[in-house]
C-alpha positions in Angstrom: 0.0 0.0 0.1 1.2 3.6 -0.8 1.6 5.9 2.1 0.1 9.5 2.2 1.7 12.2 4.1 -0.7 13.5 6.6 -0.6 17.2 7.0 -1.6 18.3 10.5 -0.1 19.7 13.7 -0.9 18.8 17.2 -3.1 21.9 17.5 -5.1 20.6 14.5 -5.7 17.4 16.1 -6.8 19.1 19.4 -9.1 21.3 17.5 -11.0 18.7 15.8 -11.1 15.9 18.4 -11.9 18.2 21.1 -14.9 19.6 19.4 -16.4 16.3 19.0 -18.9 16.2 22.0 -20.5 12.8 21.5 -19.8 9.5 19.5 -23.3 10.1 17.9 -21.7 13.2 16.2 -19.2 11.1 14.4 -21.6 8.6 13.0 -24.0 11.4 12.0 -21.1 13.2 10.1 -20.3 9.9 8.2 -24.0 9.5 7.4 -24.0 13.1 6.0 -21.1 12.0 3.6 -23.2 9.3 2.2 -26.1 11.7 1.7 -23.8 14.2 -0.1 -22.6 11.3 -2.1 -26.1 10.7 -3.4 -26.9 7.7 -1.6 -30.5 6.6 -1.5 -29.7 4.4 1.7 -27.0 4.4 4.5 -26.8 1.4 6.9 -25.0 1.6 10.3 -23.9 -1.5 12.2 -22.7 -1.4 15.6 -20.7 -4.5 16.8 -20.5 -4.0 20.5 -18.6 -7.4 21.1 -15.7 -6.3 18.9 -15.9 -2.6 19.5 -16.4 -1.6 16.0 -18.9 0.5 13.8 -19.4 0.2 10.1 -21.2 2.7 7.9 -22.1 1.7 4.3 -23.8 3.7 1.7 -24.6 3.1 -2.1 -23.5 6.7 -3.1 -20.9 7.8 -5.6 -17.9 6.9 -3.4 -14.5 8.8 -3.1 -12.8 10.2 -6.1 -9.0 9.9 -6.5 -8.7 13.7 -5.6 -10.9 13.1 -2.5 -8.7 10.1 -1.4 -5.6 12.5 -1.6 -7.3 15.2 0.3 -8.1 13.0 3.3 -4.6 13.8 4.7 -5.5 17.4 4.9 -7.5 17.9 8.1 -10.9 19.1 8.1 -10.8 20.4 4.5 -13.3 19.7 1.8 -13.7 20.8 -1.7 -17.4 20.1 -1.8 -18.6 23.5 -1.3 -15.6 25.6 -1.9 -15.5 24.1 -5.4 -18.9 25.8 -6.1 -21.0 22.6 -5.9 -23.8 23.4 -3.4 -26.0 20.5 -4.4 -25.5 16.7 -5.1 -27.1 15.0 -8.0 -30.4 14.2 -6.0 -31.0 18.0 -5.7 -30.1 18.2 -2.1 -27.8 20.7 -0.6 -24.4 19.6 0.5 -24.2 19.1 4.3 -20.8 19.3 5.3 -17.0 18.4 5.3 -15.6 15.1 4.5 -12.3 16.0 6.1 -14.0 16.9 9.4 -16.1 13.8 9.3 -13.2 11.4 8.6 -10.8 12.9 10.9 -13.3 13.1 13.8 -13.4 9.2 13.9 -10.2 9.2 15.9 -12.2 10.8 18.9 -13.9 7.4 18.8 -11.8 4.8 17.7 -8.1 4.1 17.0 -8.2 2.7 13.5 -10.2 3.7 10.3 -10.6 1.8 7.2 -12.5 2.7 4.0 -13.5 0.8 1.0 -14.8 2.9 -1.8 -16.0 2.4 -5.3 -16.6 5.5 -7.8 -16.3 6.1 -11.5 -12.6 7.2 -10.7 -11.6 3.9 -9.4 -11.8 1.5 -6.6 -9.7 2.3 -3.4 -9.0 0.9 0.0 -7.8 3.2 2.8 -6.2 2.1 5.9 -5.4 4.7 8.7 -4.1 4.4 12.2 -3.0 7.4 14.4 0.1 5.6 15.4 1.2 4.2 12.0 -0.1 6.8 9.5 -2.5 6.7 6.4 -2.0 4.3 3.6 -4.1 3.6 0.5 -4.2 1.2 -2.5 -6.1 1.1 -5.7 -8.3 -1.9 -6.1 -9.3 -3.9 -9.2 -12.8 -3.1 -10.7 -15.4 -5.3 -9.3 -13.9 -6.3 -6.0 -16.4 -4.4 -3.8 -19.9 -3.3 -4.2 -20.7 0.3 -5.3 -20.6 3.2 -2.6 -18.5 3.5 0.4 -17.8 1.2 3.5 -16.4 3.0 6.6 -15.1 0.8 9.5 -14.2 2.4 12.9 -12.5 -0.2 15.2 -10.7 -0.5 18.6 -13.4 1.7 20.1 -13.3 2.1 23.8 -16.0 0.0 25.7 -17.4 3.2 27.5 -18.1 5.0 24.2 -19.7 1.8 22.7 -22.0 1.5 25.7 -23.1 5.0 25.4 -23.4 5.1 21.5 -25.3 1.6 21.4 -27.8 2.6 24.2 -31.5 2.7 23.1 -31.6 6.4 24.2 -28.8 7.4 22.0 -29.9 5.1 18.9 -33.5 6.4 19.2 -32.2 9.8 18.0 -31.4 8.4 14.7 -35.4 8.1 14.0 -35.4 12.1 13.5 -31.9 12.5 12.1 -33.5 13.7 8.8 -36.7 15.4 8.1 -38.2 12.4 6.3 -40.8 11.9 9.0 -42.0 15.4 8.8 -42.2 15.8 5.0 -43.0 13.5 2.2 -39.9 13.8 0.2 -38.6 10.8 -1.9 -35.1 12.4 -2.4 -34.3 11.9 1.4 -31.8 9.1 2.1 -33.1 6.2 4.2 -31.3 5.0 7.2 -31.0 1.4 8.5 -29.5 0.7 12.0 -28.4 -2.7 13.1 -26.8 -3.6 16.4 -24.8 -6.8 16.4 -26.4 -7.8 13.2 -30.1 -7.3 14.3 -32.2 -4.5 13.2 -32.9 -1.7 15.5 -36.3 -0.2 14.9 -36.2 3.5 14.2 -39.3 3.6 12.0 -42.2 5.9 13.0 -45.2 7.0 11.0 -44.8 10.3 8.9 -46.5 13.0 11.2 -48.6 14.1 8.1 -50.6 10.8 8.2 -52.0 11.5 11.6 -51.7 15.3 11.9 -55.7 15.3 12.0 -55.3 14.0 15.7 -53.6 17.2 17.0 -55.5 20.0 18.6 -53.4 22.7 16.8 -51.1 23.1 13.9 -48.9 26.2 13.8 -47.1 26.9 10.5 -44.7 29.7 9.7 -42.1 30.8 7.1 -39.6 33.5 7.3 -38.7 35.4 4.1 -35.2 36.8 4.4 -35.4 39.1 1.4 -38.5 41.0 2.8 -37.7 40.4 6.6 -41.3 39.3 7.0 -42.8 36.1 8.6 -46.0 34.3 7.3 -47.8 32.6 10.2 -51.0 30.6 10.7 -52.7 29.0 13.7 -55.1 26.0 12.5 -57.6 24.7 15.0 -61.2 23.5 15.0 -62.2 26.4 17.2 -64.3 28.5 14.9 -63.2 31.7 16.8 -59.9 31.3 15.3 -59.2 31.9 11.7 -56.7 29.7 10.0 -55.9 32.3 7.3 -52.2 33.5 6.9 -50.9 36.3 8.9 -47.9 38.2 7.6 -45.7 40.0 10.0 -43.7 42.7 8.6 -40.6 42.8 10.7 -39.6 46.2 9.4 -42.9 47.8 10.8 -43.3 49.5 14.1 -46.8 48.1 14.5 -46.9 46.0 17.7 -47.6 42.1 17.5 -50.6 42.7 20.0 -52.3 45.2 17.7 -52.0 42.8 14.8 -53.2 39.9 16.7 -56.1 41.9 18.0 -57.2 43.1 14.6 -56.7 39.6 13.1 -58.5 37.4 15.7 -60.5 39.8 17.6 -59.2 39.3 21.3 -57.4 41.2 23.9 -53.9 39.5 24.1 -52.7 38.7 27.5 -49.5 40.3 28.4 -46.5 38.0 28.3 -42.9 39.3 28.5 -40.0 37.3 27.1 -37.3 39.9 28.1 -35.1 37.2 30.0 -35.0 35.2 26.6 -34.4 38.0 24.1 -31.4 40.0 23.1 -33.7 42.9 21.7 -33.1 45.5 19.0 -32.0 42.9 16.5 -35.3 41.9 14.6 -35.5 45.1 12.6 -31.7 45.4 11.6 -31.7 44.2 8.1 -27.9 44.1 8.0 -28.0 41.2 10.4 -29.3 38.9 7.7 -30.5 35.5 8.6 -31.5 33.0 5.8 -34.9 31.7 5.0 -36.4 29.3 7.5 -39.7 27.5 7.9 -41.5 25.1 10.3 -44.5 23.6 11.6 -45.5 22.6 15.3 -48.2 20.2 16.1 -49.9 20.7 19.5 -51.8 18.0 21.5 -52.9 19.0 24.9 -54.3 15.9 26.6 -53.8 12.1 25.9 -51.5 11.3 23.2 -52.2 8.6 20.5 -49.8 5.6 20.1 -48.6 7.2 16.9 -47.6 10.3 19.0 -45.8 8.4 21.6 -43.8 6.6 19.2 -43.0 9.7 17.2 -41.9 11.5 20.4 -42.6 15.2 21.3 -39.9 18.0 20.9 -39.1 20.7 18.4 -36.0 19.6 16.1 -33.8 22.1 14.3 -32.8 20.9 10.8 -30.2 22.4 8.3 -30.5 21.2 4.7 -33.0 18.5 6.0 -30.5 17.2 8.4 -30.8 17.5 12.1 -28.3 19.3 14.4 -27.2 16.9 17.1 -28.2 18.9 20.2 -31.8 19.2 19.0 -32.4 15.4 18.6 -32.8 14.8 22.4 -36.6 14.7 22.9 -36.0 16.3 26.4 -34.2 19.3 24.9 -36.6 22.1 25.8 -34.5 24.7 23.8 -37.4 27.2 23.6 -38.1 26.9 27.3 -41.7 26.0 26.5 -42.4 24.3 29.8 -40.5 26.9 31.7 -42.7 29.6 30.3 -45.9 27.9 30.9 -44.6 27.4 34.6 -43.4 30.8 35.3 -45.2 33.1 33.1 -48.6 32.1 31.8 -50.0 28.5 32.0 -50.8 27.4 28.4 -50.7 24.4 26.2 -47.4 24.8 24.3 -45.5 22.8 26.9 -42.5 20.5 25.7 -44.3 17.3 26.0 -47.4 18.6 24.1 -45.5 20.1 21.1 -44.1 18.0 17.9 -42.5 19.8 15.2 -39.3 21.4 13.6 -37.8 24.4 12.3 -35.9 24.0 8.9 -33.3 25.9 7.2 -33.2 24.6 3.6 -30.5 25.6 0.9 -28.2 26.7 3.9 -24.7 27.6 2.8 -22.6 27.6 5.9 -19.7 29.2 4.1 -21.5 32.4 3.3 -24.0 32.8 6.2 -23.6 35.0 9.2 -25.6 32.1 11.1 -22.7 29.7 11.7 -22.9 25.9 12.6 -20.6 25.2 15.5 -17.6 23.0 14.8 -19.0 20.0 16.6 -22.2 20.3 14.4 -24.1 20.4 17.6 -25.9 23.6 17.0 -25.4 27.2 15.9 -22.9 29.6 17.2 -24.5 32.0 19.6 -23.6 35.1 17.6 -25.8 38.2 16.7 -27.4 36.2 13.8 -28.3 33.3 16.1 -29.8 35.8 18.6 -31.9 37.6 15.8 -33.2 34.1 14.8 -34.3 33.3 18.5 -35.8 36.8 18.8 -37.9 36.1 15.8 -39.1 32.7 17.1 -40.1 34.4 20.5 -41.7 37.5 19.1 -43.6 36.3 15.9 -44.1 32.6 16.5 -44.2 31.8 20.1 -45.9 34.8 21.4 -48.7 34.7 18.9 -49.2 31.0 19.5 -49.4 31.3 23.3 -51.5 34.4 23.0 -54.1 32.6 20.8 -54.0 29.5 22.9 -54.8 31.5 26.1 -57.7 33.4 24.4 -59.2 30.0 23.5 -58.6 28.7 26.9 -59.9 31.7 28.8 -62.6 33.1 26.4 -60.9 36.4 25.7 -62.5 37.0 22.2 -64.1 40.4 22.3 -66.2 40.3 19.1 -68.0 37.4 17.4 -68.1 37.0 13.7 -71.5 36.6 11.9 -70.6 32.9 11.2 -70.1 32.3 14.9 -73.4 34.1 15.9 -75.3 32.2 13.3 -73.7 28.9 14.5 -74.8 29.7 18.1 -78.3 30.8 17.0 -78.7 27.5 15.1 -77.5 25.6 18.2 -79.9 27.4 20.4 -82.8 26.8 18.0 -82.0 23.1 17.8 -81.9 23.0 21.7 -85.3 24.6 21.9 -86.8 22.1 19.5 -85.0 19.3 21.4 -86.3 20.6 24.6 -89.9 21.0 23.3 -89.7 17.3 22.0 -88.3 16.1 25.1 -91.1 17.8 27.2 -93.6 16.2 25.0 -92.0 12.8 25.2 -91.8 13.2 28.9 -95.5 14.0 29.2 -96.3 10.8 27.0 -94.0 8.7 29.3 -95.3 9.8 32.5 -98.8 9.2 31.3 -98.1 5.7 29.9 -95.7 5.0 32.8 -93.3 3.4 30.6 -90.1 5.5 30.9 -87.4 5.1 33.5 -84.8 8.0 33.6 -81.0 7.4 34.1 -80.5 11.0 35.2 -79.8 12.0 38.6 -83.0 12.0 40.9 -85.8 14.4 40.2 -87.1 16.6 43.1 -90.2 14.3 43.2 -88.0 11.3 44.1 -85.4 12.8 46.2 -86.3 16.4 47.2 -83.0 17.4 46.3 -82.3 18.5 42.6 -84.2 19.5 39.5 -84.9 22.6 37.4 -88.5 22.8 38.5 -87.6 22.7 42.1 -88.5 26.3 43.6 -85.8 25.6 46.2 -83.1 24.6 43.9 -80.5 26.0 46.2 -80.6 22.7 47.9 -78.7 21.1 45.1 -75.4 19.9 46.6 -72.8 18.8 44.0 -69.7 19.0 46.1 -68.8 17.2 49.3 -66.2 20.0 50.1 -65.7 23.6 49.2 -61.8 23.4 49.2 -59.0 20.8 48.8 -55.3 21.0 49.4 -52.8 18.8 47.6 -49.0 18.5 47.7 -46.7 19.9 45.0 -46.5 17.2 42.2 -49.7 15.3 43.6 -52.3 14.4 41.0 -56.1 14.4 41.7 -59.1 13.0 39.9 -61.4 16.1 39.7 -64.4 13.5 39.3 -63.5 11.5 42.5 -66.4 10.4 44.7 -64.4 12.0 47.5 -65.2 15.3 46.1 -68.5 14.9 44.2 -71.7 13.3 45.2 -71.8 10.1 43.2 -75.1 10.8 41.4 -73.6 13.7 39.6 -70.4 12.2 38.4 -71.6 11.0 35.0 -73.2 14.3 33.9 -71.1 17.0 35.5 -69.2 19.6 33.4 -65.9 20.8 35.0 -64.3 24.1 34.0 -60.8 24.6 34.9 -59.3 27.6 32.9 -55.8 28.0 34.5 -55.4 24.4 35.8 -53.4 21.9 33.9 -55.7 18.8 33.6 -55.5 15.7 31.3 -58.4 14.0 29.1 -59.5 12.1 32.2 -59.9 15.1 34.2 -56.9 14.4 36.4 -54.8 17.3 37.8 -51.4 16.8 36.3 -48.1 17.0 38.3 -46.9 20.0 36.5 -49.0 22.7 38.0 -47.4 25.6 39.9 -48.2 26.2 43.4 -51.2 28.4 44.1 -55.2 28.4 44.4 -57.2 27.4 41.5 -61.0 27.8 41.3 -62.6 24.7 39.7 -66.2 25.0 38.5 -68.6 22.1 38.7 -71.8 22.7 36.6 -75.0 20.5 36.3 -78.2 21.5 34.9 -77.7 25.2 35.4 -76.3 25.0 38.8 -72.8 25.7 39.5 -70.4 25.1 42.6 -66.8 26.0 43.0 -64.0 23.9 44.5 -61.0 26.0 45.6 -58.0 23.7 45.0 -54.8 24.7 46.6 -51.5 23.2 45.3 -48.9 23.6 48.1 -45.5 25.1 47.5 -42.8 22.7 47.4 -40.3 23.5 50.2 -36.5 22.5 49.8 -35.4 21.9 53.4 -31.7 22.4 54.3 -30.9 24.0 51.0 -29.8 27.3 49.6 -30.7 29.0 46.5 -29.1 27.7 43.4 -29.6 25.8 40.1 -32.4 23.3 39.1 -30.4 20.4 40.2 -31.8 18.2 43.0 -34.6 20.4 43.5 -37.5 18.7 41.8 -38.7 15.4 40.6 -41.6 13.7 38.9 -41.6 10.5 41.0 -42.7 11.9 44.5 -44.9 14.7 45.9 -44.3 17.2 48.7 -41.3 18.8 50.4 -37.6 17.6 49.9 -35.5 17.4 52.9 -31.8 17.5 51.8 -30.4 17.5 55.4 -28.7 14.1 54.9 -27.7 14.3 51.1 -24.0 14.2 50.1 -22.1 17.4 50.7 -21.3 17.4 46.9 -24.9 18.3 46.1 -24.7 21.4 48.2 -21.6 22.6 46.4 -23.0 22.0 43.0 -26.0 24.5 43.8 -23.5 27.4 43.5 -22.4 26.3 39.9 -23.8 27.1 36.5 -24.1 23.9 34.6 -23.2 25.4 31.3 -19.8 26.6 32.7 -19.0 23.9 35.0 -20.6 20.8 33.5 -17.6 18.6 34.1 -17.8 19.0 37.9 -21.5 17.9 37.8 -20.8 14.9 35.5 -17.9 13.7 37.7 -20.1 14.1 40.8 -23.1 12.2 39.7 -21.4 8.8 40.1 -19.8 9.7 43.5 -23.2 10.9 44.8 -24.9 7.7 43.6 -22.4 5.4 44.7 -22.3 7.1 48.1 -26.1 6.6 48.4 -25.7 2.9 47.5 -22.9 2.1 49.8 -24.6 3.9 52.8 -27.7 1.9 52.3 -26.1 -1.5 51.9 -23.8 -0.7 54.9 -26.7 0.1 57.0 -28.5 -3.2 56.3 -27.0 -6.0 58.4 -28.1 -8.7 56.0 -26.4 -7.1 52.9 -22.9 -6.9 52.0 -20.9 -4.7 49.4 -19.8 -6.1 46.2 -16.9 -5.1 44.0 -19.2 -3.5 41.3 -21.6 -0.7 41.2 -24.0 -2.6 39.1 -24.2 -5.5 41.5 -24.5 -3.3 44.5 -27.3 -1.3 42.8 -29.3 -4.5 41.9 -28.9 -5.7 45.6 -30.0 -2.3 47.0 -33.3 -2.2 44.7 -34.3 -5.8 45.3 -34.0 -5.0 49.2 -35.9 -1.8 48.8 -38.7 -3.6 46.9 -38.8 -6.1 49.7 -38.9 -3.2 52.3 -41.8 -1.3 50.8 -44.0 -4.5 50.4 -46.9 -4.8 53.0 -47.3 -8.1 54.4 -50.3 -9.7 56.0 -50.7 -8.3 59.6 -47.7 -5.8 58.9 -47.1 -3.8 62.0 -45.4 -1.1 59.7 -48.4 -0.9 57.3 -49.4 2.6 58.2 -46.0 3.7 57.9 -45.4 2.1 54.6 -48.6 3.5 53.2 -47.4 7.0 54.1 -44.2 6.2 52.0 -46.3 4.9 49.1 -48.5 8.1 49.1 -45.1 10.2 49.1 -44.3 8.3 45.9 -47.8 8.5 44.2 -48.8 5.1 45.2 -47.4 1.7 45.7 -47.4 0.6 42.1 -45.6 3.9 41.0 -43.1 3.4 43.5 -42.3 -0.3 42.6 -42.2 0.7 38.9 -39.8 3.4 39.6 -37.4 1.0 41.6 -37.7 -1.5 38.8 -36.9 1.0 36.2 -33.6 1.8 38.0 -32.8 -2.0 38.2 -33.4 -2.5 34.5 -31.2 0.6 33.5 -28.3 -1.2 35.3 -29.1 -4.8 34.5 -29.9 -4.4 30.7 -28.9 -0.9 29.8 -25.2 -1.0 31.3 -26.0 2.3 33.2 -23.0 1.7 35.4 -20.8 1.7 32.5 -22.4 5.0 31.2 -21.8 6.5 34.6 -18.3 5.1 34.5 -17.7 6.6 31.1 -18.7 10.0 32.2 -16.5 9.8 35.2 -13.3 8.8 33.5 -13.9 10.4 30.1 -15.9 13.7 31.1 -17.5 15.4 28.3 -20.5 17.7 28.3 -23.9 15.9 28.1 -27.2 17.6 27.3 -28.5 19.6 30.3 -31.8 17.7 30.2 -30.1 14.4 30.6 -28.0 15.7 33.3 -31.2 16.9 35.1 -32.7 13.6 34.5 -29.9 11.8 36.2 -29.9 14.1 39.3 -33.7 14.8 39.6 -35.4 11.5 38.5 -32.7 8.9 39.5 -30.4 10.2 42.3 -32.9 12.5 44.2 -35.8 10.0 44.5 -33.6 7.3 45.6 -32.3 9.5 48.3 -35.7 10.7 49.3 -37.2 7.1 49.4 -34.3 5.9 51.7 -34.6 8.9 54.0 -38.5 8.6 54.4 -38.0 4.9 55.2 -35.3 5.9 57.9 -37.5 8.7 59.2 -40.5 6.3 59.6 -38.1 3.7 61.2 -38.9 1.2 58.6 -35.1 0.7 58.2 
């Protein structure tokens, strides 16, 4: 084989490899190479047993010139040569030089077999031994390119082959949002077996959503076309065009278009301000579509997964593939500003930059391909999203939820008149039917008892004030606690089936269950039956953090339990992390997670006389979880029954608590979570903040709280 002289310095190596924030990015870049080479299909196979990954495509392959260019770090002739599109009409995505060289952040050896009209080639490259290539005779390999990365560290292999990471591939391109046959298909296999990333295209079930928000930014005119489509007849789905050069306020435009008084919402803490009207800060054309589902999700939606993805030339930026990345702070806005339906788990959609040339735009993609560099162009983009897409969407949503429309169109008035006329006819028919039924003594009513039968309710009862729907006028629940608003604890059973409940400011699911994401405060809930109304004042208590000082969001909240959090016994590392900002000190958080988790595990096992420590974290966790499941179980004639019930209630019931513990055991038994934590400790790199919060708030914190509750109740 012939050796190529590799032209790079130590600084070059550090520059490329240090910018690779995740093994996923390496694979993503190599998939892009196949897309740019006009491949209709790319196959990725992960061999976890041998620590290797292969990426095979049926594209055009490498030319002789491109083989020669491999030795020049992070260079690419694809766009610099003036070729902005491949032969399939798709804009080129990136740099072969960056993609190929980045593999050395993942493995120690790279091999390439490639076929093109310019010849067949085999490339072998090891960092220690250099880069070699040979030309192969025609017909020895299939068309396209095969890239194999080998000698991959086991920690990286564990992370990349996890279900959580592999599931990101389902939205790596826009082919699940648009019907575009030119988009490359992707197949993932793990140890030779197919890993299913197939989901239905969202356009096939878009009618199941409550709202569809569409928008398109015109960079030439600095304008944005917007529409909000819903079944509510008070809201027109006609396009609304915002002229970003105009001084007219968004509120004024919304009031004229939709005939409601917008609720004041300020996004000052998210905005830079003053950039939107500056035409010299030019950002490229972008468009998007957001689908909103307020209550129970369909199976198709659950499989598709919520979240707003960000695409450039129909290919996702890595940081936006995590379904928990609430990069627009949707849930936080709903919790801290105005409660609305546009929360992270309710919104499915994308923002897309098509025909994007990263060599000429001021809006720049970061070196690690994770997202945009946060320069003035990026901040203008964000300001447009908040001011002209998110603000109108939340305003319309609040107008619908709270009935803020100030004028009714003729269509709506006619519709209401027709409904009223139909109702009158039905009432007259009903009265006639009732008279005949009473005379014939043949009808038995399933409605709540009449005044004649119970002396309690009925529209003809002169003393209708005796109607009593509610068993109580007020109810207090813990932070994070769920409550069925039709529970017989609250309502007289005879009214449960026919009751109408109005809860404008309260987050409630399709089954009239108060969800766990409501803010603390008092909420009036109206119960209406047959013209009679009663109000339940529901108070959600504030979650107090005991023995804690003000700080970040870590170890301060959890979906697994309700009520206050007492941190008096938690590892001192937790208190030290409160003073730190994750984005600036993420390595300290990541290194601390395993230490805190291991401390909880060892402390628990050490306090249980019939348990002994093992040499592996995985075995210790499994032993601890098995013991906890046994401890929380209630045996016949259990003397600790009342205490255990209090613990179950803290964790939203016995089944919910057992499911939480089982899920932790599964993570360590089947998903190699101990190796994941080990890799974070010994090869620290920034992970998405939402994933870091999940580790702290939904794994470590609830385990700590459970063990503390059991000790406080003298159960252990």
